[in-house]
C-alpha positions as CSV (number, residue, x, y, z in Angstrom):
1,M,-3.8,17.1,23.7
2,K,-4.9,13.4,23.9
3,L,-4.8,10.8,21.0
4,I,-6.9,7.9,20.9
5,W,-6.7,4.4,18.4
6,L,-9.6,2.7,17.3
7,G,-7.9,0.5,15.8
8,H,-7.0,0.2,12.1
9,G,-6.7,3.4,9.9
10,G,-8.9,5.3,13.0
11,F,-8.1,7.8,16.0
12,R,-9.9,10.2,18.0
13,L,-7.8,13.3,18.7
14,E,-9.2,15.8,21.3
15,T,-7.8,18.8,21.6
16,G,-9.3,21.7,23.4
17,E,-13.1,21.8,23.1
18,T,-12.8,20.2,20.0
19,T,-12.6,16.0,19.5
20,L,-11.7,14.8,15.4
21,L,-12.8,11.7,15.0
22,I,-10.5,10.6,12.4
23,D,-11.2,7.6,8.8
24,P,-13.6,6.2,12.6
25,W,-14.3,2.7,11.0
26,L,-16.2,1.0,14.2
27,T,-18.9,-1.7,12.6
28,G,-16.8,-4.5,11.2
29,N,-13.6,-3.4,12.7
30,P,-12.1,-6.8,13.9
31,M,-9.7,-4.3,16.3
32,L,-12.3,-2.2,18.2
33,D,-15.2,-4.0,20.2
34,D,-19.0,-3.3,20.1
35,S,-18.8,-2.6,23.4
36,Q,-16.0,0.4,22.5
37,H,-18.3,2.3,20.0
38,D,-20.0,4.5,22.7
39,A,-16.7,5.7,24.0
40,A,-15.1,5.8,20.6
41,T,-17.3,8.8,19.2
42,K,-18.8,10.0,22.9
43,G,-18.2,14.1,22.7
44,A,-16.9,14.5,19.0
45,T,-17.2,17.2,17.1
46,H,-16.2,16.8,13.8
47,I,-15.2,14.0,11.5
48,L,-12.1,13.6,9.6
49,L,-11.8,11.6,6.4
50,T,-8.9,10.7,4.1
51,H,-10.8,8.9,1.8
52,A,-13.6,6.8,1.0
53,H,-12.7,2.8,1.1
54,F,-15.0,1.3,3.2
55,D,-12.8,0.3,5.9
56,H,-12.4,4.2,6.6
57,V,-15.5,5.5,5.4
58,A,-18.1,2.8,6.5
59,D,-20.0,4.0,9.9
60,V,-18.5,8.1,8.5
61,L,-22.2,8.9,7.7
62,G,-24.1,7.2,9.7
63,L,-22.1,9.1,12.7
64,A,-22.7,12.6,11.1
65,K,-26.7,12.1,11.5
66,H,-26.2,10.4,14.8
67,L,-23.9,12.8,16.6
68,S,-25.3,15.6,14.3
69,I,-21.7,16.9,13.7
70,P,-19.9,18.1,10.7
71,I,-17.4,15.9,8.0
72,I,-15.0,17.0,7.3
73,G,-12.4,16.8,3.7
74,Q,-11.9,16.3,0.0
75,Y,-14.2,18.9,-1.8
76,D,-15.5,16.8,-4.5
77,L,-16.8,13.6,-2.3
78,M,-18.4,16.8,0.5
79,G,-20.3,18.1,-1.8
80,Y,-21.5,14.6,-2.8
81,W,-22.9,14.0,0.5
82,G,-24.1,17.3,0.8
83,E,-26.3,17.5,-1.4
84,T,-27.4,13.6,-1.5
85,E,-27.3,12.5,2.4
86,G,-28.8,15.2,4.6
87,V,-25.2,15.7,6.1
88,E,-23.1,19.3,7.5
89,T,-19.5,18.9,5.4
90,L,-17.0,21.1,5.0
91,G,-14.9,20.3,2.0
92,F,-12.0,21.9,1.1
93,N,-9.0,20.7,-1.5
94,K,-4.7,20.0,-1.6
95,G,-3.4,22.8,-0.5
96,G,-6.4,24.6,1.8
97,T,-6.6,25.4,5.4
98,V,-10.1,25.1,7.2
99,D,-9.9,26.2,11.2
100,V,-11.8,23.7,13.5
101,G,-12.3,25.6,16.6
102,E,-8.6,26.7,17.5
103,T,-7.3,23.6,15.4
104,R,-5.7,23.9,12.1
105,V,-6.3,21.4,9.5
106,S,-4.5,21.4,5.8
107,M,-5.1,19.4,3.6
108,V,-1.8,17.6,1.6
109,P,-1.4,14.7,-1.4
110,A,-1.2,11.2,-0.8
111,S,-0.9,8.4,-3.1
112,H,-3.0,5.8,-2.9
113,S,-7.1,5.6,-4.2
114,N,-10.2,6.7,-3.9
115,T,-13.7,4.8,-4.4
116,F,-16.9,4.0,-2.8
117,S,-19.1,1.2,-4.0
118,T,-22.9,1.7,-5.5
119,R,-25.6,-0.2,-7.3
120,D,-23.8,0.3,-10.3
121,G,-20.5,-0.4,-9.2
122,L,-16.7,1.3,-7.7
123,R,-17.1,5.2,-8.3
124,T,-14.5,7.2,-8.3
125,A,-14.7,10.0,-4.6
126,G,-12.5,12.7,-5.5
127,S,-8.5,11.9,-4.1
128,E,-6.9,10.7,-1.2
129,V,-5.7,13.3,0.8
130,G,-3.4,13.4,3.7
131,Y,-3.2,15.8,6.5
132,M,-1.2,18.6,8.5
133,I,-3.1,19.3,12.1
134,R,-1.6,22.0,14.3
135,A,-2.6,21.9,17.3
136,E,-1.7,23.4,21.2
137,G,1.8,23.9,19.4
138,Q,2.4,20.7,17.6
139,V,1.8,19.7,14.1
140,I,0.5,16.1,13.1
141,Y,0.9,14.7,10.1
142,V,-1.8,11.7,9.4
143,S,-0.8,10.5,6.3
144,G,-3.8,8.5,5.5
145,D,-3.3,5.9,3.0
146,T,-0.5,6.3,1.3
147,D,2.7,5.3,-0.5
148,I,6.4,7.1,-0.4
149,M,6.1,10.3,-2.7
150,A,8.3,13.0,-3.7
151,D,5.3,15.1,-2.1
152,M,6.9,14.1,1.5
153,D,10.3,16.2,0.5
154,W,7.9,19.7,0.4
155,M,5.6,18.2,3.2
156,G,8.4,17.9,5.8
157,D,10.4,21.3,4.6
158,Y,7.0,23.8,4.4
159,Y,5.0,22.1,7.6
160,R,7.9,20.3,10.0
161,P,5.1,18.2,11.8
162,D,6.5,17.1,14.9
163,I,4.5,13.6,15.0
164,G,3.7,11.4,12.1
165,I,0.6,8.9,12.2
166,L,1.7,7.1,9.3
167,S,0.1,3.4,7.4
168,A,2.2,1.4,7.6
169,G,1.1,-2.1,7.1
170,G,1.7,-3.1,3.6
171,H,-0.3,-4.2,0.8
172,F,-2.5,-1.5,0.4
173,T,0.1,1.2,1.7
174,M,4.0,2.0,3.1
175,D,5.3,-0.6,4.8
176,M,7.2,-0.5,8.2
177,K,11.0,-0.4,6.2
178,A,9.6,1.8,3.4
179,A,7.4,4.1,6.5
180,A,10.5,4.3,8.5
181,Y,12.5,5.3,5.2
182,A,9.9,8.2,4.5
183,A,10.2,9.2,8.3
184,K,14.0,9.3,8.3
185,R,14.6,11.3,4.3
186,Y,11.8,13.8,4.6
187,F,10.5,14.5,8.1
188,A,12.1,14.8,11.6
189,F,9.5,14.0,13.7
190,K,10.0,13.5,17.6
191,T,7.0,10.6,17.2
192,V,5.8,8.2,14.8
193,I,2.6,6.5,15.2
194,P,1.9,3.7,13.0
195,C,-1.2,2.5,12.0
196,H,-3.6,0.3,9.2
197,Y,-1.5,-3.1,10.3
198,R,-2.4,-6.0,12.7
199,T,-5.8,-5.5,11.4
200,F,-6.2,-8.5,9.1
201,P,-3.1,-11.2,8.4
202,L,-2.8,-9.3,4.8
203,L,-1.1,-6.8,7.3
204,E,2.2,-6.4,9.4
205,Q,1.6,-7.6,12.7
206,S,4.9,-5.9,14.0
207,A,6.4,-2.6,14.0
208,Q,9.6,-3.8,14.8
209,D,11.2,-2.6,11.7
210,L,9.6,1.0,12.0
211,I,11.4,0.8,15.2
212,D,14.8,-0.7,14.1
213,G,14.9,2.1,11.4
214,L,14.3,5.0,13.2
215,P,16.9,4.8,15.7
216,G,16.4,8.2,18.1
217,V,12.9,8.8,17.7
218,N,9.7,7.8,19.9
219,V,7.7,5.3,17.7
220,I,4.5,4.4,19.8
221,E,2.9,1.0,18.8
222,P,-0.4,2.2,19.8
223,Q,-3.2,0.1,21.6
224,V,-6.8,0.2,20.9
225,M,-9.2,2.9,23.0
226,K,-5.5,3.3,24.6
227,E,-4.9,7.5,25.3
228,I,-1.3,8.8,24.1
229,E,-0.4,11.7,25.6
230,F,1.5,14.8,23.8
């Protein structure tokens, strides 16, 4: 299984015959050079979306149409796009699980917001979510944009994820200290990978507080377009 950071909150997850693009923000992403876009998306089989803010969704519809691949996400937004955008979608909801090849994806809560821009202003796009991804005998928790929340208690106990991909840049999500607190209190991760940081000066630029707060956990500061193997 290979995980590749696309910068900000975006990842490419390769497992078996399945390649998931998770919140792929390409256009205008300060961390991802234009010359890297093709490599980031080549061979993708599905898009997995946590919520509809521009820094997660800007390229999703274009990629789905260009690559002829389905978008997987929260039911309300998927239903709307399926009706209005001519793309294939797979909508489900919190508590649900879908099979994506040999990979199982379960939707879990997040605590953030979820809107997208229209000519008439912002509109709500269902609810923000995270995912538990079960592949190759491991469980990956993709937090999506979130704060610490009490739901992490049962999520950690029920799904028992080995790997945590945690939005931890602060301002819009947990910061590094909060992410370390959540990981220590609610989960038993072997590996933690921070994201949603370094993109702008507004966000945290280092994961040192996360590293310091999780002794004994393998905290990996990802590098854009560099493979992490599990």
